[in-house]
C-alpha positions in Angstrom: 78.3 89.0 77.7 80.6 91.2 75.7 84.1 90.1 74.9 85.6 93.0 76.9 83.7 91.9 80.0 85.5 88.5 80.2 89.0 89.9 79.9 91.0 89.9 83.1 91.2 93.2 85.0 94.5 95.1 84.9 96.6 94.9 88.1 98.5 97.7 89.7 102.2 98.2 89.7 102.2 97.6 93.4 100.7 94.2 92.9 103.2 93.2 90.2 106.1 94.3 92.5 104.8 92.2 95.3 104.7 89.1 93.1 108.2 89.9 91.8 109.4 90.0 95.4 107.5 86.8 96.2 109.3 85.1 93.2 112.7 86.1 94.6 111.9 85.1 98.1 110.4 81.7 97.0 113.5 80.9 95.0 115.7 81.7 98.0 113.5 79.6 100.3 113.7 76.6 98.0 117.5 76.8 98.0 117.4 76.8 101.8 115.0 73.8 102.1 117.0 71.9 99.4 120.1 72.5 101.5 118.3 71.3 104.6 117.5 68.1 102.8 121.2 67.5 102.2 122.2 68.7 105.7 119.8 66.3 107.4 121.1 63.3 105.3 117.6 63.1 103.7 118.8 63.4 100.1 117.6 59.9 99.3 114.7 59.9 101.8 112.6 59.3 98.7 115.0 56.9 96.9 113.6 57.4 93.4 112.0 60.0 91.1 109.4 61.1 90.0 107.8 58.7 92.5 109.0 58.6 96.1 109.3 54.9 95.9 108.9 52.4 93.0 105.3 51.9 94.0 104.2 55.2 95.6 104.3 58.9 95.0 104.2 59.6 98.7 106.6 58.3 101.4 105.6 55.4 103.6 106.4 54.8 107.3 109.5 52.7 106.6 111.2 55.8 105.1 111.0 57.6 108.4 111.7 61.3 108.9 114.1 61.4 106.0 111.3 60.5 103.6 109.1 63.2 105.0 111.8 65.8 104.7 112.7 64.9 101.1 109.0 64.7 100.1 108.3 68.0 101.8 110.9 69.7 99.7 109.4 68.2 96.6 106.0 69.6 97.6 107.5 73.1 98.1 108.5 73.0 94.4 104.9 73.1 93.6 104.4 76.1 95.8 107.2 77.8 94.0 105.6 76.9 90.7 102.3 78.5 91.9 104.2 81.7 92.9 106.0 82.1 89.6 102.8 81.4 87.6 100.9 84.0 89.6 103.8 86.4 88.8 103.4 85.6 85.1 99.7 86.3 85.3 100.2 89.6 87.2 102.9 90.8 84.7 100.6 89.9 81.8 97.8 91.9 83.3 100.0 94.9 84.2 99.1 98.0 82.2 102.8 99.0 82.1 104.0 95.5 81.0 106.4 95.3 78.1 107.3 92.3 75.9 110.8 91.8 77.5 109.3 91.8 81.0 106.7 89.3 80.0 109.3 87.1 78.4 111.4 87.3 81.6 108.5 86.2 83.8 107.8 83.3 81.5 111.5 82.3 81.5 111.5 82.2 85.3 108.3 80.2 85.3 109.8 77.6 82.9 113.0 77.4 84.8 111.3 76.2 88.0 109.9 72.9 86.7 113.2 72.4 84.8 114.9 72.7 88.1 112.6 70.1 89.5 113.7 67.7 86.7 117.4 68.4 87.6 116.5 67.7 91.2 115.0 64.4 90.2 118.2 63.6 88.3 120.2 64.2 91.4 118.2 61.5 93.1 118.5 59.1 90.2 122.3 59.6 90.2 122.4 58.8 93.9 123.4 62.4 94.8 126.3 62.7 92.4 128.1 65.8 93.7 128.6 67.4 90.3 124.9 67.0 89.5 124.0 68.4 93.0 126.3 71.3 92.2 124.5 72.0 88.9 121.2 71.9 90.7 122.3 74.6 93.1 123.9 76.7 90.3 120.7 76.7 88.4 118.8 77.8 91.4 121.2 80.7 91.8 120.6 81.6 88.2 116.9 81.8 88.9 117.7 84.1 91.8 119.6 86.3 89.5 116.7 86.4 87.0 114.3 87.2 89.8 116.4 90.2 90.7 116.4 91.3 87.0 112.6 91.1 87.1 112.5 93.2 90.2 114.7 95.9 88.7 112.5 96.0 85.6 109.2 96.2 87.4 110.5 98.8 89.8 111.8 100.8 86.8 114.9 101.4 88.9 117.2 104.2 87.7 120.6 103.2 86.4 123.8 105.2 86.9 126.0 106.2 84.0 129.5 105.2 84.9 132.9 105.2 83.1 133.5 102.0 81.0 136.1 100.7 83.5 133.6 101.0 86.4 131.1 99.1 84.3 133.8 96.5 83.6 134.4 96.3 87.4 130.7 95.6 88.0 130.8 92.9 85.4 133.9 91.5 87.1 132.2 91.5 90.5 129.3 89.5 89.1 131.7 87.0 87.4 133.7 86.6 90.6 130.5 86.1 92.6 129.5 83.3 90.2 133.0 81.7 90.5 132.8 82.0 94.3 129.4 80.2 94.4 130.6 77.4 92.0 133.8 76.9 94.0 131.6 76.7 97.1 129.7 73.7 95.5 133.1 72.1 94.7 134.1 72.4 98.4 130.7 71.0 99.5 131.1 68.1 97.1 134.4 67.2 98.7 133.4 67.4 102.3 130.7 66.0 104.7 127.0 66.7 104.5 126.7 64.6 101.3 122.9 64.2 101.7 123.2 60.4 102.4 125.7 58.2 104.1 126.3 56.3 100.9 126.4 59.3 98.5 129.6 59.7 96.5 132.1 62.5 97.0 134.0 64.2 94.3 137.4 63.0 95.6 139.0 66.4 95.8 140.9 67.7 98.8 138.4 69.8 100.9 141.2 71.8 102.7 142.9 72.8 99.4 139.7 73.8 97.7 138.5 75.7 100.7 141.6 77.8 100.3 141.1 78.3 96.6 137.5 79.3 97.4 138.7 81.8 100.0 141.3 83.3 97.6 138.6 84.1 95.1 136.4 85.6 97.9 139.3 87.9 98.8 139.5 89.1 95.2 135.8 89.6 95.1 135.8 91.7 98.3 138.7 93.8 97.0 137.0 94.6 93.7 133.8 95.4 95.5 135.6 97.8 97.8 137.0 99.6 94.7 133.5 99.9 93.2 132.1 101.1 96.5 134.7 103.8 96.8 134.2 105.0 93.3 130.4 104.9 93.7 130.3 107.4 96.6 128.1 110.3 95.8 126.0 108.4 93.2 123.0 106.1 93.5 125.4 103.2 92.7 126.7 103.5 96.3 123.6 101.7 97.7 123.9 98.4 95.8 127.7 98.5 96.1 127.5 99.0 99.9 124.8 96.3 100.2 126.9 93.8 98.3 130.0 94.6 100.4 128.0 94.1 103.6 126.7 90.7 102.3 130.3 89.7 101.3 131.7 90.5 104.7 128.9 88.8 106.6 129.2 85.7 104.3 132.9 85.6 104.8 132.5 85.7 108.5 130.0 82.8 108.4 132.3 80.9 106.1 135.3 81.2 108.4 133.1 80.3 111.4 131.7 77.2 109.8 135.2 76.1 108.6 136.8 76.4 112.1 133.9 74.9 114.0 133.5 71.7 111.9 130.7 72.7 109.6 127.7 72.8 112.0 124.4 72.5 110.2 123.0 75.9 111.3 126.0 77.8 110.0 126.1 75.8 106.8 122.4 76.6 106.2 123.0 80.3 106.9 126.0 80.2 104.5 123.8 78.8 101.8 121.2 81.6 102.2 124.1 84.0 102.2 125.2 82.7 98.8 121.8 83.5 97.4 122.0 87.0 98.9 125.5 87.3 97.3 124.1 86.4 93.9 121.1 88.7 94.3 123.2 91.8 95.4 125.9 91.2 92.8 123.2 91.0 90.1 121.6 94.2 91.4 124.9 96.1 91.2 125.6 94.8 87.7 122.1 95.8 86.4 122.2 99.4 87.7 125.7 100.3 86.6 125.6 101.2 82.9 128.4 102.5 80.7 128.3 106.2 80.0 128.8 105.6 76.3 125.2 104.5 76.0 124.0 108.0 76.9 121.6 108.2 74.0 119.7 105.0 74.7 116.3 104.9 76.5 118.0 103.2 79.5 120.6 106.0 79.7 117.9 108.7 79.6 116.6 107.2 82.9 120.2 107.1 84.3 121.6 109.6 86.6 124.1 111.9 84.9 126.6 111.1 87.6 130.2 110.0 87.5 132.4 108.9 90.3 134.4 111.6 92.1 137.6 109.8 91.1 136.8 110.3 87.4 136.9 114.1 87.5 
């Protein structure tokens, strides 16, 4: 058998894009299931890590439904690992693959097991709220990296914008990150700790809910500005999607606050946070400063400026 005959066959761009989408969806799903572990008070359903109990890797009957829920989420981590590894293989076999895209796929694949270790630390620290917050923030970072992979494998055109518009897009992403982190602070001060005996961060949940909301208002206001400026360019689509996500997320946030944090709304708000990170990252990636007009990225960009800049 010749050496060429044992090399893996190249995969199509369509296949690579499907696996990139699968990576994004799987990272969002694991955020939801991790949240459901907390919302069902199953955070210590398996009281230790990496084993479920000191003598077993799987839950036993005495742990009840909480043990099954927590263990089920651990198993889903392996599904996510399988998805990201398949994505790495697909990217590596892609005829249009570049070194940066390959590195990005590998980075995401390495990030998933690292997240599993952080998840284990949350159990070993008895659901310390600051460690739980870190666990979620890292998951959101993987969502952002997954969007970056999607943009690259789709070869999505970028829009050349004035430097201040690019700065606004950077500001939107930064505010979105602050919003998500403040959301974890609010969560760490309120109910749904993951276990009846889990510690809280000791902060005033009402006060920090208002701080969280204030940053949300700033984020929405800045997104409205970017959306207005982006009309007539391809930047309008990601800006409009982000604005829609923000408004929907804000509505869910207010509803859950005034109805006593019911589990379905909190779970929906968690998924909305992932959608917020994804859409803010998308906007950031496709808005490029016009001053890079000689670069390869700018040569793919639309030569469009916002109407307000004429």
